[in-house]
Structure formats: C-alpha cells, structure tokens
N, C-alpha and C positions, 0 to 999 in steps of 0.2 A: 504493499499499500505506500501512495507517496502523497504528502500532502505537502499545503503553504501555508497553514494557516499553526497560530500555535496555542491552539488548544489540547492539554491532556487526551491522549485516546487510548485508556488504559483496559477499554472493555476489549481491544486486537491484541491484546496482548498475554500471551500465552505462556506458563508454567514455564520452558525456556525460556522467553525473553528475562523473567526473572531471578533466575540462575545468573544470566549474563548481568542483569541489571544490578545484583550482587554481589557478582564478581567482581566488578567494572568498579564499582562502589569500595571493596574491601582495599581493592591493588591504590586509586586513587586518593582512601583516606591514607593510605600510610605514605604515597609520596607528601601528599601535602604536611603531615606529621614531619617527614624523613627533611621536605623541603622549607619548613620554618626552621628544623633542630640545624640543618649544618648551614644553609643561610649561604653567601657568594654565588660560584658559578653554579657550584653543584646545586647547591640549594634552588635557585632560578631553573635548572634542567627539570629539577623533580616537582615545579610546579606548575612549570609546561605539562609533562604527562599528567597531572595534576588535573589541569583542566583540557588535554584532549579526554581524557573519562569522561568528566565531566561535561561534555560538550555529548558526547556520545551516547551518555543516559539522557539528556536532555533531549537529542534526537529521535531515540529509541520512544522516548515516552508521548512527543507530539507526533509521531508516526510520521516525520520527514524523513522521505529519500532511506527509508530501512535496510534496503539491502544494501547500497552504496555506502552504510555505515558499519556495513556489516565486513562486506569488503575491504574498506580501509581501517576497521581495526583488526581484524589478522597482523595486518607484516607492521601497526603501529604496537600492539601489543608484544609482538614478534622480536620488534624494534628492543623494547623494554627489556627484555631477556639475553637477547644479544650482549647489549651493552652494557646491563648488571654484570653479567660473564665476563665482559673485557674486561672492565674496573674494578673487580674484587677479587679477592681472594678464595679461592674456594676447593676445596672444602677444606673446612668447617661453615655452615651454614647459620648463623644466627638465626632463631625462630622468626624473629620478625619478616627476616627475608624470603624465609622460608614458605609464611602464610602467602609473602607477594607473590610468589614465582608460583605456588600453586594456585592460588586467583587466577593467575596472567595462564596457567596452560588450561584452567576449566574454561575460561574467558574466550580463549581459539578455538576450544574446540563445540563450544554453542553457536559461537560467530559463525564455524563451518556446518555446523548444523542447519545453522536458520538460513543459510545462505543455498545450499544444497536444498529444503523443503520449499523454497521463495525461487528457486530455476525455472 
C-alpha cells in the first residue's frame, strides 16, 4: 500500500509489521543512548542511525511507500552490522551490543519477509 497522507494506518499492520517495528525501536533506542553517551563524531553517527530507524518506523506506521521502506531498510540495517563489526573488537560482545545486533538481524529477516510478501 502506498499513501501520501500522514495519518496512522494501523489497521493494515500485521503481527510481522509489529515485530519489525519493535526490532527497529530497540535498535534505534540503543543507538540513541550510545549517541548521547559517546558524543562527538561517533555520537553523531549513532544519532543519524537513530533517525533512520525512527523515520522507517514512522513511514511504516503511516503506510508511506512501505515496499520502498522495506527495500531500503535491509541495506541500512545490514550496514549497521558491518560498521559495528569494523569498528569493534569482537569477541567478546557486550550484552547491549548483542541485543542490538540480534534486533537488527531480526529486523532484516522481517523486512525481507515483508518485501517478499508484497512482491
């Protein structure tokens, strides 16, 4: 469904949508926390990621070009995982980061399923 208004379109959301929204909210919340905590250039990068997750959630909630949101969300979220791996010494993986990465992997799976379902 593609819409151009900005009213909530909650009736068209499935449980799969809500799982994706929850996963994006978890990752966005963690990035918001890290952005405030870290500050500087890396903090700004975390806040940009927060904005990306928030905008994706908002677009899905209002039904704005959902298929495009799913399509763009996969590489956006995958890029978060790649950048995390490139900038961190792993293992060990701290618990907060493990929750974030699990939420992101789940989000990618959900986005791929939604994209396939709406194909």
